[in-house]
C-alpha positions as CSV (number, residue, x, y, z in Angstrom):
1,A,-0.6,0.3,-0.2
2,V,0.9,3.5,-0.4
3,I,0.0,6.4,1.5
4,A,0.4,9.8,0.5
5,L,-0.2,12.6,3.0
6,D,1.4,15.6,1.3
7,G,4.2,15.3,-1.8
8,N,5.8,17.2,-4.8
9,S,6.6,15.8,-8.3
10,A,8.6,12.9,-6.7
11,A,5.3,11.7,-4.9
12,A,3.4,11.8,-8.0
13,N,5.7,9.6,-9.6
14,L,5.6,7.1,-6.9
15,L,2.0,6.7,-7.5
16,Q,2.6,6.2,-11.2
17,E,5.6,3.6,-10.5
18,A,2.5,1.7,-7.6
19,K,0.1,1.8,-10.7
20,N,2.8,0.0,-12.7
21,G,4.2,-2.3,-10.7
22,K,4.5,-6.1,-11.0
23,Y,2.5,-7.0,-7.7
24,K,-1.2,-5.1,-6.9
25,C,-0.6,-2.6,-4.8
26,R,-3.8,0.1,-2.9
27,I,-3.1,3.6,-3.1
28,F,-4.4,5.9,-0.9
29,V,-3.6,10.0,-1.4
30,D,-4.9,12.5,1.2
31,E,-7.5,14.9,-0.6
32,H,-6.1,17.9,0.7
33,S,-2.9,17.8,-1.2
34,Q,-3.2,19.7,-4.5
35,A,-0.2,18.6,-5.9
36,I,-0.3,15.0,-5.5
37,M,-4.3,14.8,-6.1
38,T,-3.5,16.2,-9.8
39,K,-1.9,13.0,-10.1
40,A,-4.5,10.9,-8.5
41,R,-7.0,12.1,-10.8
42,S,-5.4,10.9,-13.7
43,L,-4.6,7.4,-12.1
44,K,-8.6,7.3,-12.6
45,G,-9.5,4.5,-10.5
46,Y,-6.3,3.0,-9.3
47,V,-6.3,6.0,-6.0
48,S,-8.4,6.6,-3.2
49,G,-8.7,9.8,-1.5
50,I,-8.8,10.4,2.2
51,D,-10.0,13.3,3.3
52,D,-10.8,12.5,7.5
53,G,-8.1,11.4,9.5
54,N,-10.7,9.2,11.6
55,A,-12.1,8.2,8.1
56,A,-9.1,7.7,6.4
57,I,-8.3,5.0,9.3
58,T,-11.2,2.7,8.7
59,T,-10.7,3.0,5.1
60,L,-6.9,1.5,5.4
61,L,-7.8,-1.1,8.1
62,E,-10.7,-2.3,5.6
63,A,-8.6,-2.8,2.7
64,T,-5.9,-4.6,4.7
65,E,-8.2,-6.9,5.8
66,R,-9.6,-7.9,2.5
67,T,-6.1,-8.1,1.7
68,H,-5.1,-11.1,4.2
């Protein structure tokens, strides 16, 4: 899983690499970070946005439970 809370072009590149990687990867991005949300929008369907800290914890726990 990739969890991006803030970032720049390097973080955007990381999102792209996670999408293109050999193994399935869940990608989560803080919706308040404009720089990485721009990249996240271009990866339609591969990125889940998180906008609330408490909801993010629930979302992440649910995602990890499904993979085990």
